[in-house]
N, C-alpha and C positions, 0 to 999 in steps of 0.2 A: 563369571566366576572370579576373574582377577579384580574387577571393581568391588565385588562383595568382600573379597579378602582384604583389599586395601582399606575399605570402610571399617572392617572389624579391627584391623591394626590401628587405624587412626582413632577409633573409639577407645582403645586401650592406652595407646602410647602418648597421644596428644595431651590429655590431662596430666599424665605423669611428667611430661616435659615442662608444662607450665608450672607445676608444683616444684620441680627441681630448680627451675630458674628463680622462683621466689626464694627458695632456701639459699641458693648461691648468693643472691642479692642481699639476703639477711646476714649470712655468715661471713662473707668476705671482709667487710669492714671491721668485724669484731673477732677475727680468727685468732689473733695473738692472745687476747684476754680470755677467750673461750678455751683455748688449749691449756693455758695456765690453770684455769679453774678446774677443768676436767682432770688434770694431772694431780691436783691436790684433793680430789674428792675422796670421801670416806667410804671404803668398800662395804662396811657393815650396813650403812644406810641404803646403799645400792641394793643389797640383798633383800632388805625389807621392801623396797620399792618393787622389785621383781616379784616378790612373794604376793604382794597385794594385787599385782597385775594378773597373776594366774588365779588368785582368789576371785577377782572380778569375772574372769571367764568361767570359773566353776559356778558362780552364782547365776550367770546367764544360762548355763546348761541346766541348773536346778529349776529355774523359772520355766524353761521350755518343758522339762520333764513334768513339772506340776500341771501345766496347762494341758499337755497331752493326756495326763492321767485323768484330769477332769473331763476331758472329751471322750474318755473311754478307750484310749489307745496307749496304755502304759508300755514303755520300752525299758530295757535295762538302763539304769542311771548313768553308768560309765559310757555307754554308746550314745546316749542322748547328749551328754556333755561334749563328747567328741564331735557330734554333728553340729552342735551350736558353736563350738570352737572354730571348726573349719569354715562354716557358712559366714561367721562374723568376720573372719580375717579376709575372706574374698572381697568384701566391700572396701577394704583398704587399698586394693590394687585395681579394682574395676569400679569407676565412678558411674553409678547408675541410680543414685537416689535410694539405694537399699534393695533394688530389685534383683541385682545379681546375687546378693547374699540369700535372698528368699528363694531364688531359683535353685541355688545349690542345696539349700536346706530341703526344699521340696523333693529334689532328686534323691538325696540321701535317705529321706524318710520313706519315699515310695519304694526304695529297694528293700525296705523292711515292712512292706505291705501297708503302710499308713496312707490312706486316701489323700489325694491332692486337696480336696475340700477341707479336710482336717488340718493340713499344712497351712492353708490360707487362714483358716479360723485362728489357729494358734499364733501365727505370725502377726495378724492384725491386733489381737488382744495384747500381745507383748509390745508391739510398736506403739500402741496408744498409751500404755503405762510408761514406757521408756520416755516418750516425748512429753507426757504430762509432768513427770518428775523432773525432767530436764528443764521444762518451763518454770517450775517452782525454783530450781537452783538459779536460773538466770534472773528471775524476778528478785530473789534474795540478793544476788550479787549487785544488781542495779540499785536496789534499795539501800544496801550498805554503802555503796559508792556515793549516793546522794547524802547520806548521813555524815559521811566523812568530809565531803567537799562542799556541800550545800550549793552545788552547781547542777544546772539542767542543760548541759552542753552536749557535745558530740557523743560522749560515752552513754549519756542517757538515751539519746536518739537511737544509737546502735543497739542498746539493750532492748528498747521497746520494739524495734523492728525484729530483733531476734525472737523475742517473746511472741510477737504477732505471727511470725512464720511458724514457729514450733506449735503454738496453740492452734493456728489455723489448720496445719497439717493433721494434728491429732483429732480436731473436730471433724475434718473432712472424712477421715477414716471411720470415725464413730458413726457419722451420718450414713455413709455408704454401707457400713456393717449392719446397721439396724433398720434402715429405710428400705423396704422390700422392693419398691418400684425402681428407685435409683440403683440399688444393688443389681437388679436384673438387667438394666440397660447398660451398666458399666462392666458387668462381669465378663461379657463376651470380649470387650476391648482389652481388659486386663489379662484375660485368659490368653489372647493372641500374643501379647507382649511377653508374658511369662513363658509361653511355649517357645517363642523365638530364642529367649535367653537360655532355656533349658537345653535346646538343641545346640546353641553356641558352645556350652560348656560340656555337654555329654554326648552330642551327636545323636540324641534321641528326642522324640517328641511325644506329647500327649495326643492321641488320635482325636480328630474333631468329633467323632461320634460319641466320645466320652464326655462331652461338655454337659449334656443333660444330667448324666450321672454325677459329674463334678458339682453342678449346681445343687442337686439334691443333697449331696454330702455337706456342702457349705450350709444350706438351710438347716440341716439336721444338727450341725455343729453349733450354729447360732442358738437354736432351741435348747441345746444342752447347756450352753453358757448361761442362758436365761434361767434355766431350772436349777443350776448349781452356782449361781452368782455369789452365794455366801461363802464359797470356798476361794474366791478370788483374792481376798485380802492377804492370803499367804503369798500369792504371786507378787502382789504389790510390795510386800516386805522384801522379797528376794531382789526385785528390781531396785528398790531404794538402797539396799545393802550393796548392790553392784555399783551404784553411783558413789556411795561413800568410799568404796575401795578405790574408785577412780581418783577421787580427791586425795586419798592417802598416798597413792602412787606419786602424785605431784608433791605432796608434803615431804615425803622422804627423799625425793629427788633434790628438793631444796636443802634439806638437812645434809645431804651428802656433799653439797658444795659450800657448806658452812653458813647457810641462811636459815634462821628459825623465825617463823612469822605466826601471827595470830590467825584464828579461824576466819575472821572477817576479811583480812587481806587475801588469804588463800582462796576463799570462795569467790571474791570479786574477780581475781585474775583467771581462775578456772572457768567462771561463767562466761567471761568475754572470749576465752579461747574456744569454748564449746559452741558459742554462737557461730564461729567460723566453720565448724565441722559439718554444719547442715547445708553447706554449699554443695549442690548435687553434682556439679561438673568436675570437682576436684576430689581425688581419692582420699577420704578421711580428712578433708580440709588441710592436706599436706602443704606446708609453707605458710598459709594464712593463719592457721591456728598458732604456730610458733610466733609469728609476727604479732598477733593480737596479745598473746600472753606476755611476751617480752615488753611490749609497749605498756601494758597495764601495770606490770610489776615495776618497771623502771620509773613510772610516774609516782609510785609509792616510795621511791628513794632507794630501791634495790639496784645495785650496779648492773649495767646492761649485760656484761659477760656472765654474771651469775644467773640473771633471769633467763638469758638465752640458753645457757648450759642446762638449767633445770627443765626448760620446755623441750629441749632436744632429748634429754634423758627420758622424759615422759613419753615422747614419741617412740624412742627406742624400746622402752620396756612394755608399753601398752600396745604398740602397733607392729614394730619390726620383729622383735623376738618371738611373740606369739605366732606371727605369720610364718616364720621359719619352723616353729614347733608344729604347725598345722600339717606340714608335709608328712612326717611319720605318723601323725594321728590319722590323716586321710588314708594312708596305707593300712593302718590297723583296722579302720572302718571297712576297707575293701575285704580284708580277711574275715571279719565278722559277718560281712554281707554274704560271703560264700557259705558260711555256716547256716544262714537263714535259708538260702536256696536249697542246701542239702536237706535241711529239716523239712522244707516244703515238698521236695521230691519224694522223701520217704513217706510223708503223710499221704501224698497222692497215690503212691503205689500200694499202701496198705488198704486204701479204699477200693482199689481195683482188684485186689486179690480175693477170689471167691472160690468156693468149693461147692459142687453141685448140691450135696445134701446139707451142707452147713454154710450157707451164704453168710457173710459177715466180714469184719475186719480182722486181718491176720498180720502179725509182725513181719516186716520185710527184713530179710537177713542178708541182703546184698547178692544173693545167688542169681 
């Protein structure tokens, strides 16, 4: 038990320690200019940056809500946005390649009677779209960098490696999703990993005997996606708008520190920063994303203190502030969860209420 507890703590805290060490190494030499830049920042641009951050999270929730609707499991929009908000922020503190966020989402959806198979289907669909659009952004950033410098150096190689990783991951998910034999052979392995993580976060598990039912739900969800694929462009639009909001968070962070740049320079630095966020062992690419953005923008002639300040503001507004906001949101989800259970209990009791001569459903009055 002690060894297991130690491994769990190591799994959480070791990546955080590495990320914080990278941040300290990055900030320490530039602390003076960084503080001066932050003191002179314009609060109105900061407000806009925060607004686009929450707009991004709202679009994530909207995309999840739309996919669940397509799959035949519509939930209240506000609750769905809350579930998406909380599960997304979990990934920024638990580095697990996105699995911890999925486990949290599956747990919260299951408390609202959404089958695990549907959770898997919705998560895979969204992840494929997210990574494909990210790959487009990275390709655009690399292409713009080449046009500006006419060089095929380290930045080009890093960009191509990033594109290869992102595209490969999206392709692997797509193949597993649609290739029945591969899906069947891997679903048991993935099921065990997800089950372990769900237990880690909620102290509950999916019973093993439920696996066949889970696989049936997954196959049913895939068939539904096939039959309603013409409704997916709306989801793609929501995901694309989410990425645009991400870029605008960074744009207004730069505006707040007195730097206005064109769209090409903005996308180049953003793309190279996002390449670093796909590193699965670090929570949200903490440390390496800021280093990559600062290096990219400083090479464009932007003062290091300003580039570092903007990247840290991006981290603060898109990662830290929403993570803090997810605490009351999670509490609100717990409250709404109790309402779901109360509704289910009432429904069950109305079914069981019978009268000898007039069998049927009767309203339960709490007596």
